[in-house]
C-alpha positions as CSV (number, residue, x, y, z in Angstrom):
1,M,0.0,0.0,0.0
2,K,2.8,2.4,0.9
3,L,4.5,1.5,-2.4
4,W,1.4,2.4,-4.3
5,V,1.1,5.8,-2.6
6,V,4.8,6.6,-3.3
7,F,4.3,5.6,-7.0
8,C,1.2,7.9,-7.3
9,L,3.0,10.8,-5.7
10,A,6.0,10.4,-8.1
11,V,3.7,10.4,-11.2
12,L,1.9,13.5,-9.9
13,W,5.3,15.3,-9.4
14,V,6.4,14.5,-13.0
15,E,3.1,15.9,-14.4
16,L,3.4,19.1,-12.4
17,Q,6.9,19.6,-13.7
18,N,5.8,19.1,-17.3
19,G,3.0,21.6,-16.9
20,A,5.3,24.2,-15.4
21,C,7.7,23.8,-18.3
22,Q,4.9,24.2,-20.9
23,Q,3.6,27.3,-19.1
24,V,7.1,28.9,-19.1
25,K,7.5,28.1,-22.8
26,R,4.1,29.6,-23.7
27,R,5.0,32.8,-21.8
28,K,8.3,33.0,-23.6
29,D,6.5,32.7,-27.0
30,V,4.1,35.5,-26.1
31,G,7.0,37.7,-24.9
32,E,8.9,37.2,-28.2
33,N,6.0,38.7,-30.2
34,R,6.7,42.1,-28.5
35,I,10.3,42.2,-29.7
36,R,11.2,43.8,-33.1
37,P,13.7,42.0,-35.3
38,G,17.2,42.3,-33.9
39,G,16.0,42.6,-30.3
40,K,15.1,46.3,-30.6
41,R,11.7,47.6,-29.6
42,G,9.4,49.6,-31.9
43,K,11.9,51.8,-33.8
44,I,11.6,50.8,-37.5
45,R,8.7,52.8,-39.1
46,N,9.9,53.7,-42.5
47,P,8.7,50.5,-44.2
48,K,5.3,51.2,-42.8
49,I,5.1,54.7,-44.2
50,K,6.2,53.5,-47.6
51,D,3.6,50.8,-47.6
52,V,0.9,53.4,-46.9
53,G,2.1,55.5,-49.9
54,G,2.3,52.5,-52.1
55,K,-1.3,51.7,-51.5
56,G,-2.3,55.2,-52.7
57,Q,-3.2,56.3,-49.1
58,S,-1.8,59.8,-48.5
59,L,-0.2,61.0,-45.3
60,L,-1.6,64.5,-46.1
61,T,-4.7,65.2,-43.9
62,H,-7.1,68.0,-43.4
63,V,-7.9,68.8,-39.8
64,L,-11.6,69.3,-39.2
65,D,-13.5,70.6,-36.2
66,K,-13.4,68.8,-32.8
67,G,-10.2,66.9,-33.6
68,R,-11.5,65.0,-36.7
69,F,-9.3,64.3,-39.7
70,V,-9.9,63.5,-43.3
71,R,-7.3,62.1,-45.7
72,L,-7.0,64.3,-48.8
73,G,-7.3,62.7,-52.3
74,Q,-5.8,63.9,-55.5
75,T,-8.3,66.8,-55.6
76,S,-10.4,68.4,-52.8
77,T,-13.0,71.1,-52.7
78,L,-13.1,73.5,-49.7
79,T,-15.0,76.6,-48.6
80,P,-13.2,79.9,-48.9
81,G,-13.0,82.1,-45.9
82,K,-12.7,79.2,-43.4
83,D,-9.1,78.7,-42.0
84,I,-7.6,75.4,-43.0
85,E,-5.0,73.2,-41.3
86,L,-3.1,70.5,-43.2
87,R,-1.0,67.9,-41.5
88,C,1.7,65.6,-42.8
89,K,3.0,62.7,-40.7
90,G,6.8,62.6,-40.0
91,N,9.4,64.5,-38.0
92,S,11.2,65.9,-41.1
93,I,8.7,67.3,-43.7
94,G,8.9,69.7,-46.7
95,W,5.9,71.6,-48.1
96,S,4.9,73.0,-51.5
97,Y,2.0,75.4,-52.1
98,P,0.8,78.0,-54.7
99,T,3.9,80.2,-55.6
100,Y,2.2,83.5,-55.2
101,L,1.9,82.9,-51.4
102,D,5.7,83.2,-51.4
103,T,5.9,85.9,-54.1
104,F,3.8,88.3,-51.9
105,N,5.2,87.0,-48.6
106,D,1.7,86.3,-47.5
107,S,1.4,86.4,-43.7
108,R,-1.7,84.2,-43.8
109,L,0.4,81.2,-44.4
110,S,2.4,79.5,-41.6
111,I,4.2,76.2,-41.2
112,K,5.0,74.5,-37.9
113,H,7.0,71.3,-37.2
114,S,6.8,68.9,-34.3
115,D,8.2,65.4,-33.6
116,K,5.3,63.5,-35.0
117,Y,3.9,65.7,-37.8
118,S,4.1,69.1,-39.6
119,Q,1.3,71.6,-40.0
120,L,0.5,74.0,-42.8
121,I,-2.0,76.7,-41.7
122,L,-3.7,79.1,-44.1
123,T,-6.1,81.7,-42.6
124,S,-8.9,83.2,-44.6
125,P,-8.3,81.3,-47.8
126,S,-9.8,82.7,-51.0
127,A,-10.4,81.7,-54.6
128,A,-6.8,82.9,-55.4
129,D,-5.4,80.2,-53.1
130,T,-6.7,77.4,-55.4
131,G,-3.8,75.2,-56.4
132,S,-1.6,72.2,-55.5
133,Y,-0.6,71.6,-51.9
134,S,1.9,68.9,-51.2
135,C,4.2,67.5,-48.6
136,W,7.1,65.0,-48.6
137,V,9.4,63.2,-46.3
138,I,13.0,64.6,-46.1
139,V,15.7,62.0,-45.7
140,C,19.1,63.0,-44.4
141,D,22.5,61.3,-44.6
142,G,24.7,63.3,-42.2
143,T,24.5,66.9,-43.2
144,E,23.1,66.2,-46.7
145,C,19.3,66.1,-47.0
146,E,17.0,65.4,-49.9
147,M,13.4,64.7,-50.8
148,D,12.2,61.1,-50.6
149,H,10.5,60.8,-54.0
150,E,8.6,57.7,-52.9
151,R,6.9,59.5,-50.2
152,I,5.4,62.7,-51.8
153,Y,1.7,63.4,-51.1
154,A,-0.2,66.0,-53.0
155,S,-3.8,67.3,-53.3
156,Y,-5.1,70.0,-55.7
157,I,-7.5,72.1,-53.6
158,Y,-10.3,74.1,-55.1
159,F,-11.6,77.0,-53.0
160,T,-14.9,77.3,-54.9
161,D,-16.3,80.8,-55.1
162,R,-19.4,81.4,-57.2
163,D,-18.3,85.0,-57.6
164,N,-14.9,84.0,-58.9
165,L,-15.1,81.0,-61.2
166,F,-11.6,81.7,-62.5
167,V,-8.6,81.7,-60.2
168,P,-7.8,85.5,-59.9
169,S,-4.5,86.7,-61.4
170,A,-2.5,89.8,-60.7
171,I,-1.8,90.1,-64.4
172,H,-4.8,91.4,-66.4
173,F,-3.3,90.7,-69.8
174,E,-1.0,87.7,-70.1
175,I,1.2,86.6,-73.0
176,V,1.3,83.0,-74.0
177,Y,4.0,81.9,-76.4
178,L,3.2,79.3,-79.0
179,R,6.1,77.0,-80.1
180,P,6.0,74.4,-82.9
181,D,8.1,71.9,-80.8
182,K,6.0,71.7,-77.6
183,P,2.5,72.2,-76.2
184,A,1.3,75.6,-75.0
185,V,-1.1,76.4,-72.1
186,V,-3.7,79.1,-71.8
187,P,-3.8,79.2,-68.0
188,C,-7.4,80.0,-67.3
189,R,-7.8,77.7,-64.2
190,V,-11.2,77.5,-62.4
191,T,-12.2,77.3,-58.7
192,D,-15.0,74.9,-59.4
193,P,-14.1,71.6,-61.1
194,Q,-17.7,71.2,-62.3
195,A,-17.6,74.5,-64.4
196,K,-18.0,74.2,-68.1
197,V,-15.2,76.2,-69.8
198,S,-14.7,77.4,-73.4
199,L,-12.0,79.3,-75.3
200,H,-12.9,82.3,-77.4
201,R,-11.0,84.5,-79.9
202,E,-11.7,88.2,-79.5
203,V,-11.3,89.3,-83.2
204,P,-12.9,87.9,-85.2
205,P,-15.2,86.7,-82.5
206,E,-15.4,82.9,-82.4
207,E,-15.3,79.9,-80.1
208,I,-12.3,77.6,-80.5
209,M,-13.8,74.1,-80.1
210,A,-11.9,71.7,-77.9
211,N,-11.1,68.1,-78.9
212,Q,-9.1,65.2,-77.5
213,T,-6.2,65.5,-79.9
214,L,-5.3,69.2,-80.6
215,M,-6.8,71.0,-77.6
216,T,-8.0,69.7,-74.2
217,Y,-9.1,71.4,-71.0
218,D,-7.6,70.6,-67.6
219,P,-9.3,72.6,-64.7
220,T,-6.0,72.6,-62.8
221,K,-4.0,74.0,-65.7
222,G,-6.2,75.5,-68.4
223,F,-6.5,74.9,-72.1
224,I,-3.6,72.7,-73.4
225,L,-2.7,73.3,-77.1
226,Q,-0.9,70.1,-78.2
227,N,0.5,71.3,-81.6
228,P,0.1,75.1,-81.7
229,T,0.4,76.9,-85.1
230,S,0.6,80.5,-86.1
231,D,-3.2,80.4,-86.9
232,L,-3.9,80.6,-83.2
233,Q,-2.3,84.0,-82.8
234,G,-4.4,86.8,-81.4
235,V,-6.2,87.9,-78.3
236,F,-8.2,85.2,-76.5
237,Y,-10.3,84.8,-73.3
238,C,-12.0,81.9,-71.5
239,K,-15.7,81.7,-70.5
240,A,-16.9,79.6,-67.5
241,V,-20.5,78.6,-66.7
242,T,-22.0,76.8,-63.7
243,K,-25.6,77.5,-62.6
244,G,-25.4,81.3,-62.8
245,T,-24.3,84.0,-65.1
246,P,-21.2,83.1,-67.3
247,Q,-17.9,84.7,-66.3
248,I,-15.0,85.9,-68.4
249,S,-11.4,85.3,-67.6
250,T,-8.5,87.7,-68.0
251,K,-7.3,88.2,-71.7
252,Y,-4.4,86.3,-73.2
253,Q,-2.2,87.4,-76.1
254,L,-1.1,84.4,-78.0
255,L,2.2,84.9,-79.9
256,Y,3.9,82.4,-82.2
257,V,7.6,81.9,-81.6
258,E,9.8,81.5,-84.7
259,V,13.0,80.4,-82.9
260,P,12.8,76.9,-81.3
261,S,14.2,76.1,-77.8
262,G,18.0,75.7,-77.6
263,P,21.3,77.4,-77.0
264,P,21.6,81.0,-78.3
265,F,21.9,81.6,-82.0
266,V,24.6,84.3,-82.1
267,S,26.3,86.6,-84.7
268,L,29.1,89.0,-84.1
269,E,29.8,92.1,-86.3
270,A,32.3,94.9,-86.1
271,S,31.4,98.4,-87.3
272,Q,34.5,98.1,-89.6
273,E,36.8,95.3,-90.6
274,S,40.0,97.3,-90.2
275,A,40.9,100.5,-88.3
276,R,43.6,103.1,-87.7
277,G,44.9,104.4,-84.4
278,G,42.5,106.9,-82.9
279,D,39.3,105.3,-84.5
280,N,36.2,104.3,-82.5
281,V,34.9,100.8,-83.2
282,N,31.7,99.1,-82.1
283,F,31.4,95.3,-81.8
284,T,27.8,94.1,-81.8
285,C,26.9,90.6,-80.5
286,T,23.3,89.7,-81.5
287,V,21.2,86.7,-80.3
288,L,17.9,85.6,-81.9
289,G,15.9,83.6,-79.3
290,E,12.7,82.9,-77.4
291,P,10.8,85.9,-76.2
292,E,10.9,85.1,-72.5
293,V,14.4,83.6,-72.3
294,D,17.1,86.0,-70.9
295,V,20.6,86.0,-72.4
296,S,23.9,87.0,-70.7
297,F,27.0,88.1,-72.5
298,T,30.7,87.8,-71.7
299,W,33.4,89.5,-73.7
300,S,37.1,88.8,-74.3
301,Y,39.3,91.2,-76.2
302,P,43.0,92.1,-76.8
303,G,43.3,95.1,-74.4
304,Q,41.3,93.5,-71.6
305,G,42.3,94.7,-68.2
306,R,44.4,97.5,-69.6
307,R,42.1,99.5,-71.9
308,P,38.7,100.9,-71.0
309,V,35.6,99.9,-73.0
310,H,31.9,100.7,-72.9
311,I,29.4,97.8,-73.0
312,H,25.6,98.3,-73.4
313,A,23.0,95.5,-73.6
314,S,19.4,95.7,-74.8
315,W,16.6,93.5,-76.2
316,R,13.3,93.9,-78.1
317,L,10.6,91.7,-79.6
318,V,10.5,91.6,-83.4
319,M,7.7,90.3,-85.7
320,R,9.3,88.4,-88.5
321,G,6.9,87.6,-91.4
322,M,3.7,85.6,-91.0
323,G,3.3,87.0,-87.5
324,H,6.2,85.0,-86.0
325,I,7.8,86.7,-83.1
326,T,11.5,86.6,-82.0
327,R,13.4,88.2,-79.2
328,V,16.5,90.1,-80.4
329,T,19.1,90.6,-77.7
330,Q,22.2,92.6,-78.3
331,S,25.4,93.5,-76.4
332,V,27.4,96.3,-78.0
333,M,31.0,96.9,-76.9
334,T,32.7,100.2,-77.9
335,V,36.4,100.7,-78.1
336,E,37.4,104.4,-78.4
337,D,40.6,106.0,-79.6
338,M,42.1,102.7,-80.9
339,E,45.7,101.9,-80.0
340,T,48.1,99.2,-81.2
341,I,47.1,97.0,-78.2
342,D,43.5,97.0,-79.3
343,F,44.0,95.1,-82.6
344,G,43.3,91.3,-82.6
345,N,40.6,88.8,-81.8
346,Y,37.3,89.8,-80.2
347,I,35.2,87.0,-78.6
348,C,31.6,87.1,-77.5
349,K,30.1,84.4,-75.4
350,A,26.2,84.3,-75.2
351,K,24.5,82.1,-72.6
352,N,21.0,81.2,-71.8
353,P,19.5,78.4,-69.5
354,R,19.8,75.9,-72.4
355,G,23.4,76.4,-73.3
356,E,26.0,78.8,-74.6
357,T,27.5,79.8,-77.9
358,I,30.9,81.5,-78.6
359,V,31.6,83.6,-81.7
360,S,34.6,85.8,-82.6
361,T,35.9,88.3,-85.1
362,N,39.3,89.7,-85.9
363,L,40.1,93.4,-86.2
364,I,43.2,94.3,-88.2
365,S,45.1,97.6,-88.6
366,K,44.9,99.5,-91.8
């Protein structure tokens, strides 16, 4: 009998030991689920943010009343006059917004940063504030920082105003250049994406019909002319209609550009091929280019640093047959009272944002 009791107690002790081991093992498994890979706790968040962006979900949100948030899509429509607050998650964030808010140093706009998010606050927004608002994550490697192109979130916000169907412009008569090698845009943007917009020529009065190949309308950009020709020159305006009275945009002067995009097309000419001591000689460096593209000049000449010269630059727009328009930019260098040191090679370098061109001419003594 005693042997049987001892045996039962031994079996019970073994079972209790096994149960304790299993319980310890289960607790260990649960504990392991709280540990991030590598034994570090909750520090790796970048992959999560990228996954959100990859699914088309923006980190750009609009803060509503009473602490409510709404995630902004590609386009949003808000009410003018009511302050807005946009937030973007992250501790290092960059922002973009309509450029005129910077141009006029608008005090209505403010940006604040915190450890978890960044805020863009715009007070008393109006129809003129319609445009693209975006934020992005800034990634730094030491002292060098750059935009993370995989984590950019943008929304085009319409501040719909029935009294201003077109986004107001500080310019009441804008020039649009038409080029044969790229599309042109008549920038009559609207504040209501539901507005019906048409393009009209002033003289002779006619509506230019939109189609899907040559001309389309994008409410965030305006009318896009895919292959503009000189036939579209003249004064134009846009007309918008919703439920009320039609509204007219600012006027646009469409000009056809003869010279295609590229480095300057330069010529250099001296007022005389040869000269004598005491003569005055003008060297004229001329560039034919696009109307809105600035050109800078640099001169090199024999008496440089030792002889005084006079340099004058100017530009003008010129109509060249069939209504084509070209910008003529000139730099004129004058050498007075020629001396022996002044004879030799004169070099003009013209530069624009698309490249530079160097030309030269030689002045000899009679």
